[in-house]
C-alpha atoms as an extended CHARMM CRD file, in Angstrom:
* protein
*
        88  EXT
         1         1  MET       CA             16.9170000000       -5.8620000000        7.0790000000  PROA      1               0.0000000000
         2         2  ARG       CA             15.3580000000       -6.2610000000       10.4900000000  PROA      2               0.0000000000
         3         3  ILE       CA             14.5960000000       -3.1250000000       12.4690000000  PROA      3               0.0000000000
         4         4  LEU       CA             13.7410000000       -3.2800000000       16.1560000000  PROA      4               0.0000000000
         5         5  LEU       CA             11.0230000000       -0.8250000000       17.1380000000  PROA      5               0.0000000000
         6         6  SER       CA              9.6610000000        0.4340000000       20.4290000000  PROA      6               0.0000000000
         7         7  GLN       CA              5.9260000000        0.7450000000       20.9750000000  PROA      7               0.0000000000
         8         8  ALA       CA              6.1840000000        4.5130000000       20.3490000000  PROA      8               0.0000000000
         9         9  MET       CA              7.9120000000        3.9160000000       17.0200000000  PROA      9               0.0000000000
        10        10  LEU       CA              5.3230000000        1.3490000000       15.9630000000  PROA      10              0.0000000000
        11        11  ASP       CA              2.4970000000        3.7050000000       16.9450000000  PROA      11              0.0000000000
        12        12  ALA       CA              4.1310000000        6.4710000000       14.8980000000  PROA      12              0.0000000000
        13        13  LEU       CA              4.4250000000        4.1880000000       11.8580000000  PROA      13              0.0000000000
        14        14  ARG       CA              0.7380000000        3.4140000000       12.1190000000  PROA      14              0.0000000000
        15        15  THR       CA             -0.0580000000        7.1300000000       11.8450000000  PROA      15              0.0000000000
        16        16  ALA       CA              2.3220000000        7.8480000000        8.9550000000  PROA      16              0.0000000000
        17        17  LYS       CA              0.7300000000        8.9100000000        5.6890000000  PROA      17              0.0000000000
        18        18  HSD       CA              1.3320000000        7.6200000000        2.1540000000  PROA      18              0.0000000000
        19        19  ILE       CA              3.0090000000        4.3540000000        3.1320000000  PROA      19              0.0000000000
        20        20  PRO       CA              3.3410000000        2.1400000000        0.0280000000  PROA      20              0.0000000000
        21        21  PRO       CA              1.1380000000       -0.9850000000        0.1720000000  PROA      21              0.0000000000
        22        22  ASP       CA              4.0780000000       -3.4280000000        0.2470000000  PROA      22              0.0000000000
        23        23  VAL       CA              5.6480000000       -1.6290000000        3.2050000000  PROA      23              0.0000000000
        24        24  GLN       CA              2.2760000000       -1.2440000000        4.9260000000  PROA      24              0.0000000000
        25        25  LYS       CA              1.8210000000       -5.0400000000        4.7750000000  PROA      25              0.0000000000
        26        26  ARG       CA              5.1070000000       -5.4430000000        6.6180000000  PROA      26              0.0000000000
        27        27  ILE       CA              4.1120000000       -2.8780000000        9.2510000000  PROA      27              0.0000000000
        28        28  ASP       CA              0.7620000000       -4.6170000000        9.7360000000  PROA      28              0.0000000000
        29        29  ALA       CA              2.5820000000       -7.9400000000       10.2090000000  PROA      29              0.0000000000
        30        30  VAL       CA              4.8880000000       -6.6820000000       12.9920000000  PROA      30              0.0000000000
        31        31  LYS       CA              4.8560000000       -8.8840000000       16.0760000000  PROA      31              0.0000000000
        32        32  PRO       CA              6.5470000000       -8.5590000000       19.4790000000  PROA      32              0.0000000000
        33        33  GLU       CA             10.0620000000       -9.9330000000       19.6840000000  PROA      33              0.0000000000
        34        34  PRO       CA             10.2700000000      -13.2370000000       21.5780000000  PROA      34              0.0000000000
        35        35  GLY       CA             11.2590000000      -12.5870000000       25.1710000000  PROA      35              0.0000000000
        36        36  SER       CA             10.8190000000       -8.8340000000       24.7890000000  PROA      36              0.0000000000
        37        37  PRO       CA              7.1380000000       -7.8930000000       24.5960000000  PROA      37              0.0000000000
        38        38  LEU       CA              7.8730000000       -4.1510000000       24.3660000000  PROA      38              0.0000000000
        39        39  THR       CA             10.1200000000       -4.5100000000       21.3040000000  PROA      39              0.0000000000
        40        40  TYR       CA              8.8420000000       -5.2340000000       17.8130000000  PROA      40              0.0000000000
        41        41  GLY       CA             10.7090000000       -6.5160000000       14.7740000000  PROA      41              0.0000000000
        42        42  LEU       CA             10.0320000000       -5.0160000000       11.3470000000  PROA      42              0.0000000000
        43        43  GLN       CA             11.4110000000       -7.0220000000        8.4280000000  PROA      43              0.0000000000
        44        44  LEU       CA             12.0580000000       -5.0350000000        5.2380000000  PROA      44              0.0000000000
        45        45  SER       CA             14.1020000000       -5.4150000000        2.0920000000  PROA      45              0.0000000000
        46        46  GLU       CA             16.9440000000       -2.9300000000        1.6180000000  PROA      46              0.0000000000
        47        47  ASP       CA             14.8720000000       -1.0660000000       -0.9910000000  PROA      47              0.0000000000
        48        48  ALA       CA             11.7790000000       -0.9530000000        1.2250000000  PROA      48              0.0000000000
        49        49  GLY       CA             13.8950000000        0.2870000000        4.1340000000  PROA      49              0.0000000000
        50        50  MET       CA             15.2860000000        3.1120000000        2.0190000000  PROA      50              0.0000000000
        51        51  GLU       CA             11.8060000000        3.9230000000        0.7390000000  PROA      51              0.0000000000
        52        52  LEU       CA             10.4110000000        4.0560000000        4.2660000000  PROA      52              0.0000000000
        53        53  SER       CA             13.3150000000        6.1870000000        5.4860000000  PROA      53              0.0000000000
        54        54  GLU       CA             12.8250000000        8.7170000000        2.7010000000  PROA      54              0.0000000000
        55        55  LEU       CA              9.0810000000        8.8400000000        3.2690000000  PROA      55              0.0000000000
        56        56  LEU       CA              9.4450000000        9.3490000000        7.0290000000  PROA      56              0.0000000000
        57        57  GLN       CA             11.8150000000       12.2660000000        6.4800000000  PROA      57              0.0000000000
        58        58  TRP       CA              8.7580000000       14.1990000000        5.2730000000  PROA      58              0.0000000000
        59        59  HSD       CA              7.0990000000       13.5560000000        8.6400000000  PROA      59              0.0000000000
        60        60  VAL       CA              9.9360000000       14.8960000000       10.8060000000  PROA      60              0.0000000000
        61        61  ARG       CA              9.6080000000       18.4680000000       12.0260000000  PROA      61              0.0000000000
        62        62  THR       CA             12.3900000000       20.2110000000       13.9400000000  PROA      62              0.0000000000
        63        63  ASP       CA             12.2820000000       22.7430000000       16.6950000000  PROA      63              0.0000000000
        64        64  PRO       CA             13.5500000000       26.0810000000       15.3090000000  PROA      64              0.0000000000
        65        65  VAL       CA             15.6410000000       26.7610000000       18.4130000000  PROA      65              0.0000000000
        66        66  SER       CA             17.2330000000       23.3770000000       19.1440000000  PROA      66              0.0000000000
        67        67  HSD       CA             17.0940000000       22.0000000000       15.5910000000  PROA      67              0.0000000000
        68        68  LYS       CA             16.0880000000       18.6310000000       17.0930000000  PROA      68              0.0000000000
        69        69  PRO       CA             12.9400000000       16.7300000000       16.1060000000  PROA      69              0.0000000000
        70        70  THR       CA              9.8190000000       17.8670000000       17.9060000000  PROA      70              0.0000000000
        71        71  ALA       CA              8.3240000000       15.5570000000       20.5310000000  PROA      71              0.0000000000
        72        72  GLU       CA              5.5480000000       14.6850000000       18.0860000000  PROA      72              0.0000000000
        73        73  THR       CA              7.9650000000       13.6120000000       15.3420000000  PROA      73              0.0000000000
        74        74  ALA       CA             10.9020000000       12.2210000000       17.3250000000  PROA      74              0.0000000000
        75        75  ALA       CA              9.7210000000        8.6370000000       16.8120000000  PROA      75              0.0000000000
        76        76  PHE       CA              9.9460000000        9.0960000000       13.0260000000  PROA      76              0.0000000000
        77        77  ALA       CA             13.5070000000       10.4020000000       13.3910000000  PROA      77              0.0000000000
        78        78  ASP       CA             14.3630000000        7.4110000000       15.5960000000  PROA      78              0.0000000000
        79        79  ILE       CA             13.0610000000        4.9930000000       12.9490000000  PROA      79              0.0000000000
        80        80  ILE       CA             15.1200000000        6.7490000000       10.2700000000  PROA      80              0.0000000000
        81        81  ALA       CA             18.2050000000        6.3880000000       12.4910000000  PROA      81              0.0000000000
        82        82  ARG       CA             17.5360000000        2.6810000000       13.0750000000  PROA      82              0.0000000000
        83        83  ILE       CA             17.1920000000        2.0960000000        9.3260000000  PROA      83              0.0000000000
        84        84  ALA       CA             20.4810000000        3.9370000000        8.7170000000  PROA      84              0.0000000000
        85        85  GLU       CA             22.2350000000        1.8740000000       11.4240000000  PROA      85              0.0000000000
        86        86  THR       CA             20.9530000000       -1.3620000000        9.8900000000  PROA      86              0.0000000000
        87        87  GLN       CA             22.1930000000       -0.3760000000        6.4370000000  PROA      87              0.0000000000
        88        88  LEU       CA             25.8000000000        0.0990000000        7.6400000000  PROA      88              0.0000000000
């Protein structure tokens, strides 16, 4: 699977904790998409994508009033959504 990430999403991934080494290698190898320097492509296997999605769910915090991800964790929620979209 190929997931397109914004700079904010990539920055969030780089701060995530407990990323498995195989997935971390893929994150470290991310490069800008040709013709779109503000978009990055992350290539993962289906299993690695599911693993990353499940791990990032632990990073998402929601606002108790709106029940939406907090500003600090919204990028993690966006990555989870992109992984889910790619798996459809």
